[in-house]
C-alpha positions in Angstrom: -2.2 -13.1 3.9 -5.2 -14.6 2.1 -8.2 -12.4 1.3 -11.5 -14.1 0.6 -13.7 -11.3 -0.7 -16.7 -13.1 -2.2 -14.8 -14.4 -5.1 -11.6 -16.4 -5.6 -9.3 -16.1 -2.6 -6.1 -14.1 -3.3 -2.9 -14.6 -1.3 -0.3 -11.8 -1.1 2.4 -10.3 1.1 1.4 -7.0 2.7 2.2 -4.5 5.4 0.2 -3.2 8.4 -1.0 0.3 8.7 -2.4 -0.4 12.2 -0.1 0.2 15.2 -2.9 -0.5 17.8 -4.0 -4.0 17.1 -2.2 -7.4 16.7 -2.8 -10.6 14.7 -1.6 -14.1 15.1 -0.7 -16.8 12.6 -3.8 -18.4 11.1 -6.2 -15.8 12.5 -9.3 -15.1 10.5 -11.0 -11.7 10.8 -13.4 -9.5 8.8 -12.2 -6.6 6.7 -13.7 -4.0 4.4 -11.9 -3.5 1.1 -11.4 0.2 0.4 -9.8 2.1 -2.4 -9.5 5.4 -0.6 -6.0 5.1 1.0 -5.0 8.5 -0.2 -7.8 10.2 1.6 -8.4 7.9 4.6 -5.1 8.8 6.1 -3.5 12.3 6.4 -0.4 10.8 4.7 -2.3 8.3 2.6 -0.7 9.2 -0.7 2.7 8.8 0.8 1.7 5.5 2.3 0.6 4.3 -1.1 3.9 5.6 -2.7 6.1 3.8 -0.2 4.1 0.5 -0.6 4.0 0.7 -4.4 7.7 1.6 -4.9 9.4 -0.3 -2.1 7.1 -2.9 -0.6 5.3 -4.7 -3.4 8.1 -7.1 -4.4 8.7 -10.2 -2.5 10.9 -9.1 0.5 11.0 -12.5 2.1 14.8 -12.7 1.8 15.3 -8.9 2.4 14.6 -8.4 6.1 16.3 -4.9 6.3 14.2 -3.5 3.4 11.0 -5.1 4.7 11.6 -3.6 8.2 12.3 -0.2 6.7 9.1 -0.3 4.7 7.1 -1.3 7.7 8.6 1.4 10.0 8.0 4.0 7.3 4.4 2.9 6.8 3.7 2.9 10.6 5.2 6.4 10.9 3.1 7.7 8.0 -0.1 6.1 9.3 -0.2 8.4 12.3 -2.4 11.4 11.6 -0.7 13.7 14.1 2.5 14.5 12.2 4.2 14.6 8.8 7.4 12.6 8.9 10.1 13.6 6.4 13.3 11.9 7.9 14.2 9.2 10.3 17.3 8.8 12.5 18.8 8.0 15.9 17.9 10.2 18.8 20.1 11.1 21.8 18.7 8.2 23.9 19.5 5.5 21.2 16.0 5.1 19.9 15.0 6.2 16.4 12.3 8.6 15.3 11.3 11.0 12.6 12.0 14.0 14.8 9.1 13.8 17.3 9.9 11.1 19.8 6.6 11.8 21.6 4.6 10.7 18.6 6.6 7.8 17.2 9.8 6.3 18.6 11.3 2.9 17.7 13.8 0.9 19.7 15.7 -1.7 17.6 17.3 -3.1 20.8 20.6 -4.7 19.9 19.7 -5.3 16.3 22.9 -5.0 14.3 21.0 -3.8 11.3 19.4 -0.8 13.1 21.4 1.9 11.3 20.7 0.3 7.9 16.9 0.0 8.6 16.9 3.7 9.8 18.7 4.9 6.7 16.3 3.1 4.4 13.3 4.3 6.4 14.6 7.9 6.0 15.1 7.3 2.3 11.5 6.0 1.8 10.0 8.9 3.9 12.0 11.5 1.9 11.1 9.9 -1.5 7.4 10.0 -0.6 7.2 13.7 0.0 4.7 15.3 -2.3 3.5 12.0 -3.7 0.0 11.9 -5.2 -0.7 8.2 -5.4 -3.9 6.2 -4.8 -4.1 2.8 -3.2 -6.2 0.2 -1.6 -6.4 -1.2 1.9 -8.3 -3.7 3.9 -9.9 -1.9 6.8 -10.4 -4.1 10.0 -12.3 -1.3 11.9 -15.6 -3.1 11.3 -14.8 -5.4 14.3 -14.3 -2.4 16.6 -12.1 -3.5 19.5 -13.3 -7.1 19.5 -10.8 -9.6 20.9 -10.4 -11.2 17.4 -10.1 -7.9 15.6 -7.3 -8.0 13.1 -5.0 -5.3 11.7 -5.8 -3.0 8.8 -3.4 -3.9 5.9 -2.4 -2.6 2.5 -3.9 -4.1 -0.6 -1.6 -4.6 -3.7 -4.3 -3.5 -6.1 -6.9 -0.9 -5.2 -10.2 -2.7 -4.6 -11.4 -3.0 -8.2 -14.2 -5.6 -8.5 -13.6 -8.5 -10.8 -16.9 -7.6 -12.5 -15.5 -4.2 -13.4 -12.3 -5.7 -14.7 -14.3 -8.1 -16.9 -16.4 -5.2 -18.3 -13.3 -3.0 -19.0 -11.4 -6.0 -20.6 -14.4 -6.8 -22.8 -14.7 -3.2 -23.8 -11.0 -3.1 -24.7 -11.3 -6.3 -26.8 -14.3 -4.9 -28.6 -12.4 -1.7 -29.5 -9.4 -3.7 -30.6 -11.6 -6.0 -32.7 -13.3 -2.9 -34.4 -9.9 -1.4 -35.1 -8.6 -4.5 -36.8 -11.8 -5.1 -38.9 -12.9 -1.6 -39.7 -13.7 -0.9 -43.4 -11.0 0.9 -45.3 -13.1 4.0 -45.7 -14.0 4.3 -41.9 -13.7 7.7 -40.3 -10.0 7.7 -39.4 -10.2 10.9 -37.5 -12.1 9.3 -34.6 -10.0 6.1 -34.9 -6.7 8.0 -34.6 -7.4 8.6 -31.0 -7.3 4.8 -30.3 -4.2 4.1 -32.4 -1.0 3.5 -30.3 1.8 5.9 -30.9 
């Protein structure tokens, strides 16, 4: 997707956290960048953990892993349960134990058991995670026909202005450290020295 948030457009691969809306290729829609993924969803920290640890790399040629990440994220995005595992149910569909909340049919997909096993691995690994993350919230459009999906953002919504300020501050400290007089107070400078 390409995000144009008032600055230079950024293009990145992402995953949906929105089971209730759809998008089409080339669709343009409004979103609000948010850095509160951990608190916006009941399982927000776990969502951020799965995305950061299993979904950030380019999965273009890894369809099984990409499918497992997406299924885990959708399962975690539902605020009415706390999924910890994922497997086949008696009727041949897959769920995290509560088929009435979230159930997936892979149809005749020959990779279904591999996708389910990875989904279970990702859900299990995320238990107890305390991680923050960013997302692009499409809720501003309500239920408009052209409303898009809310998706995850690779970097929490830090503004480029803030990054420039932090970078400049870091360069100033580094410059002071390298050019400080020999008799400068080393007690305060020791806190900045890499170990």
